[in-house]
N, C-alpha and C positions, 0 to 999 in steps of 0.2 A: 173615811166615814167616821164621824165622832160617836161618842157613847150614846147621846140622845137618839141619834138615828138608828143605831143598832137596837136600842130598847123598843123604839116604835115598830121596827120591822119584826121583832120577836112577838110583839103584841098582836100584830096583824096575822102572823102565822098561827098564833094560838087560837084566834077566832075561827080559823078554818078547821073545825073539828074532824072533818072527814079525811084530812091528810094524815097518813100514817108514816112514821119514820122508816127509812130504808134499812138501816143497820140494826144491830142488836141493842145499840145505845141510842141516845138522843141525837138528832141531826144537828151538826155544828156548822155555823156559817163560815164563809170563806175567810173573812177578816179575823174571825176568832181562831180559825185553824192556822193562820199565818203566824200566830205567836202573840196576839194581843190579849192580855189578861182580862178577865171579866171585871166589870166595874161594880162597885158596891151599890150603885144606884140602880142596877138592873132590876126588873120586876120579878126575878126568879124567886120562888118560894124557898125558904130555908129547908135544909134536909131534916127529916124527922129524927127525933131523939131516939137513942137506942132503947130506952125503957118504955117508950110509948107503944100502945097496942096497934098492930097493923089494921087498917081499915079493910073493908070488903073489896075495894078496888085499889090497884096499885097507883101510887102517886105518879103524876106526869109532870116533869119539871117545866113544861111549857104551858101548863094550865090543866084544870080538871076536865075541860071539855075535850081534851085529846084522848083518843082510844088508847088503851094499854098496849104495851108491846107484846108481840106474839112471835111464834116461830115461823116468821115469814122469810122471804129472801133477804140475804145479808148484803151489805154494801161491800163490793170487792176492794174498795179503797181504804176500808177500815180493818185493822188487824183483829184477829180473834182474841177474845179476852178470857175464854174458859169460864164463863159465868160471871166474871167481874164486870162491873159497870164501866162504861167509857165516859170520858169527860175529865173533870178535875181529879176524880178518884183513880183513874187508870190511864194507860197509854192510849193515845189517839193520833190519827193522822188526818190530813186535810181531805175533804171529800171532793175537792176541785182539782182537775188536772192542771189548770193554769197555775194554781198555787203550788203544786208539787214542783213544776218546772221553775217557777219563780224562786222557790226556796233553794233549789239546786244551783241556780245561777247566782244567787246572792252569796253563796258560800265562797265563790271566787273573788268577791269584792274586798274592800278594806275591812279588816277584822274578821274575815271569813276563814282564816287559817290556811290560805293557799294563794299562789300567784298564777301567772299564765301557764297553762299546760298542766297545773296540779289541782286546781279547784274545779275543773270541768268547764270553765269559761274559755272562749276563743281568745287567742293572743291578739293584741292590737298591733297594727302596722306602725312602724316608727314614723314620726312626723318630721317635716323639714323645719329649718330654723324660722321661717316665716309663719309657721303654723299649719301649712298645707300638708297633705299626705304624699308620701313617696310612691304610693301605689300606681298612680297614672304614669309617673316617670318610669317605673320598672316595667310596666306593660308596654310602653312605647319603645323602650330599649330592647326588650325581648322581640317585639314585632320587627324592629329595624334589623336586628341580628338575623332573624329568621328569613326576612326578605333578601338581605344581602347574601347570605350563604346559599340560598336556593335559586337565585337569579343570575349571579355572576359566576362564571366557570373559567378556570385557567387550565388549558389543555397543553401538554408538553408536545414537542415536535414528533415524538415517536407514537403518540396516541391519537385516537379519534373518539368522538362521543356520539351516541345515538340519543336523540330527543324523542320522547314519547308523550303525547297529550292524552291524559286519561287512559293510559295503557296502549294507545295506538301510535304507530310510528309516524313521526312528523318530518324530521330531517336529520342530517349527519353533520356534526360539528368538526371542523378541522383544527389544526394547532393554532393556539393563540387565545385571546380573550373573547368569550361569547356570552350572550345574554339570553335568558329564557324566562318564561313565566314562573312564578314561585311554586314550590311544592305545596299541595299535591296536584296542581293543575298540570304541570309538566315535570318530568323526571329525566335525568341524564345518566346514561351508563357509559363510562369511559373505559377503553381497552387499548392495550398495546398492539398495534397492527404491523410493526416493522421488525420486531425482534423474532428470531427463529426459535421455535419451540422444538424440543427434542423429547421423543417418546421412545424409551427403551423397552423392547418386547422380547422376552417376558421380563417383568420387574424382579430385581434381585437375582438370586442364583437358581431360580426354578428351571426345570427341564421342560423343553418344548419339542416334542417329537413330531416329525413330518415325514410323509411317505413319498419316495421318489418314483420315477417311472419304471425302474427295474425292481420294484417291490422291496426296497430297503428303507430302513428308518434312519433318520439323522436328527441329532439334537442341534437345533439352530436358534441363535439369538441375533437380533438385528436392531438397528436404530433408524427411526423415521424423523426427518426434519421437515417442518411445515410452518406456515404463518397465515395470518388472516388476510384474505384478498378483498372481501366485501363484508364490512362490519354489519350492515343491515341484515344480510342473509345469515351471517354467522350468529347473530343475536336472536332472530325471530324464526328462522326456518326449521332448525333442529332443536329438540328438547335438550340434548346433551352432546354438543358438537365434539368435545374432546374424546368422549367415549366412542362416538361414531368413527372418528379417525382411527382409533386403535382397532376397532372391529373390522373396518375396511382393510387396514394393513394386514391383519391376520388372514383374511380371506384371500387377498391378492398374493401374499407370500406362499400360502399353501398351493395355490393354483400354479404359481411359477415353479415351485419345487417339483410338483407332480409332472411337469413337462420335461424334466431333465433327469439324468442318471446320477447314481451316487458318485461316480468318478467325476462327473462334471460339477456337481455341487461341492465336492471336497477339493477339486482341482481348480482349473482355470475358467470355469463357467460362472464364477460369481458376478463378474461385471455384467454379463448378459441377463442374469437373474435379477440383479438390482434395477437395470433399465426396464425390463418387462414389468416388474412390480410397480415402479413409479408410474408408468403409463396407465396401468390398470387402476391404480388408486385414484389418479387424477380424473379418469373417465367416470368412475363410480361417484366420486364426490361432486363432480360437475352435474351429473344426473340428479343427485340429491339437492342441488342448489344450496350447497353448504357454505359457500364463501371462503373455502380453504384452498390454499395452493401448496402442493407438495414440492419441497425444494430438493429432496434427495433421499436415498435409502442406502444404508451401509450395513452389510453383513459382518457381524463381529465374531461369530464363532460357528463352526460346523464340525461337530464331534459325533462319534458313534454313541449309541445309548450306553448308559453306565453299566448295565448288566453284561454287555458283550464287548466291552472296551478292550479287554486283554486279547480275546480271539481276533478282534478286528485289527489289533496291532500286529499280530502274527501274520494275518493275511496281507496286510499292507507291506510288511517286510518281505514276504515271498514275492509279492508283485514287484517290488522295487528290484529284487535280485533278478527276476525274469526280465525286467526292462533293461537292466545293466547288460545281461547276456545278449539281448537283442541289439543293443547299441554297439557292443563289440563286434558282433557278426556283421552289422551294417558297415562299420568302419573297415573291416577286412575286405568286404566285397567292394567297397569303394576304391580301396587301394589296388586290388586286382583289375578292376575295370579301368582305372587310370593307367596302369601299366600296359594293359592290352591296347588301349587307345593310343598310347605313345608308340608302341611297336607298329601298330597299323599306320600311324602317320609316317614313321620312318620308312616302312615298306612302300608307301605311296611315293615318297621322294625317290627311292631307288628305282621304282618302276618308271618314273618319269625320265630318269637318266638312261635306263635300259632302252627305252624307245628311241632315244637320240643316238646311242652307240651300242648296239646289242652285243657285238663280239667283245668289245673292251669290257663292258659291264659284266658279261658272263665270265670272262677270265678273272676279273677282279673278285667276283663273288666266289669263284672256285678257290682262289688262293686264300682268301679270308676264311673260308670254311675249313680247308685243310690245315691252316695254321691253328685254328681253334681246336681241331680234333687232335692233331699230332703233338700239341704242346702239353698234353696231359698223359702221354704214353711213352714207353721205351721203344726205340725204333733203330733199325739198321738200314743204312743207305748204300745201295749197290749201284755203281755208276754204269757198268755195262755187263752183258752176259759173258760167262767164262772167267770171270775174275774170282780169285780165291777169297772167300770171306774171312774177315778178321775175327780174332777171338772175341766172343761176346762178353766184354768186360761188365756191362751193366747188370747182366744176370749174375755174374760172380759176386757183385756187390750185394745183391739182394738175397742170394742163396747162402745159407750157413754152411760152413765146411763140415765134412763127415767126422764122426767121432774118432775113428782110428787115426786119421791125419792129425787131429788135435792132440791125441795121446802121444804119437811119435814125435811131434814137435815139442812136446813137453819134456821128453827124455833128452 
């Protein structure tokens, strides 16, 4: 708008005497607030001289027909002046919101004292050598990358993937290259279904006490091996399948330990406990439709509680000594039994010969018995009655000589 247009507009505003300015100072036009200096040819009246007397009515810069300013509502876009006039004599701001934002935007342009990101203006996207913008190319590249990364899936041989359409199960992807709809229409969750997972219970060096059937406590730790049998059930059936496996293992182990004694748990009953626990776990997980297969259970440690470990060692030592004594007694009894069985077998053979020739067998047995008895004693053999017996030389050898005879012989 040129200067003549501004002057005419001010004249028309002055003819509307009933319009009252909003702020404490005169109303300023938008073009004038943007920074255009007032022209010398404007119809504004010159300011009164300081030595002139004030008239009865305050002067209005827009004409005498304008009502004087009063203590009415102030323009929020104009700053307070503390009684000072606004306009060329004091600070002022634009009364138009469009001019305010236009002034801030122009500060980032040439000569405004700032560049992109400093003067408040938005940075411009770089242009191509031909003059076009790189923005469509960048958007197309991002879209192509998004579509390619969310539609093409490479699944390794040990993995499988579950495809969900808007959160609902659709299908299961096998190993290889597969294609799906882009995200967020379809999503794919890939998991390892062949590797064996190992859960050690309890974790770390914690103590896990269990009660046996004979009311004894045992500190037991074990290892559970499992893998994913059905990926669909494993993903959607249970909220936390890994934690479910651990809790089912804990319950199955306590039930198996409660059916056995302390001696069985500490001794040779581990294999049976492991088999029972595996069967129980698989039955419970199948009932939950968890999609988990238990590969095996291994008991790693069976120790007494820490507070009674010393007493338990003493009891174990006494039990081992008792078992050793029982083993020795059983060995001696087996030897006697074997000897008696051998003698009985020999007697059976003699009896068989006796039935064939009773007299001969009887005489032979008599001779063998007398030989066995007389071979260990001193004996005198007399051939017939009336024969003078000979001097008992064997008795003289065994009887010591009298003391007097020993003394006489010495002299």
